[in-house]
C-alpha positions in Angstrom: 6.2 3.6 11.5 8.4 1.0 14.0 6.9 -0.2 17.1 9.5 -0.5 20.1 10.6 -4.7 19.2 11.6 -3.3 15.7 8.8 -3.9 13.2 8.4 -1.6 10.7 4.6 -0.9 9.0 3.6 1.9 6.8 0.3 3.0 5.1 -0.4 3.8 1.6 -3.3 6.0 0.5 -4.6 6.0 -2.8 -8.0 8.3 -3.5 -10.6 6.6 -4.9 -11.3 9.0 -8.1 -8.3 7.7 -9.2 -8.7 4.4 -11.6 -11.8 4.7 -11.0 -12.4 3.7 -15.0 -10.7 0.6 -14.6 -12.4 -2.6 -13.1 -11.5 -3.7 -9.3 -8.8 -6.0 -10.7 -6.8 -3.5 -12.8 -7.3 -1.0 -10.1 -5.9 -2.9 -7.6 -2.8 -4.1 -10.1 -1.9 -0.4 -10.4 -2.2 -0.2 -6.4 0.2 -2.7 -5.9 2.7 -1.4 -8.5 2.2 1.9 -6.6 2.6 0.5 -3.6 5.9 -1.4 -4.5 7.3 1.6 -6.5 7.1 3.7 -3.4 8.4 1.3 -1.3 11.7 0.9 -3.4 11.6 4.7 -3.5 11.7 5.1 0.4 14.4 2.3 0.7 12.1 0.8 3.3 11.1 -3.4 3.1 14.5 -4.1 2.3 13.2 -8.0 2.7 9.8 -7.5 1.3 6.5 -6.6 2.1 3.2 -8.3 2.7 0.1 -6.0 2.4 -3.4 -6.4 3.6 -6.8 -6.2 1.7 -7.5 -2.0 1.3 -9.7 -0.6 4.0 -12.8 1.0 2.2 -12.4 4.6 3.4 -14.4 7.9 2.6 -13.2 8.9 -0.6 -9.5 6.8 -0.9 -8.1 3.0 -0.6 -5.7 2.6 2.5 -3.1 -0.4 2.7 -1.8 -1.6 5.9 1.7 -3.0 5.2 4.2 -5.0 7.2 7.6 -5.4 6.7 9.3 -8.5 6.2 
């Protein structure tokens, strides 16, 4: 999504059932890799990005990120 001031942000959602047997640290590492792969594939955030801690929603983790 792009705001009127030009800031680009995104949301990335991962089901809680995926990687549920992993430790929290392992799961976050995999999620970070998935987010990085998706951002690269989509061709957004050419100068990098930051991602907030995930929101624990019903049945999913929701990551909110902002491009630099």
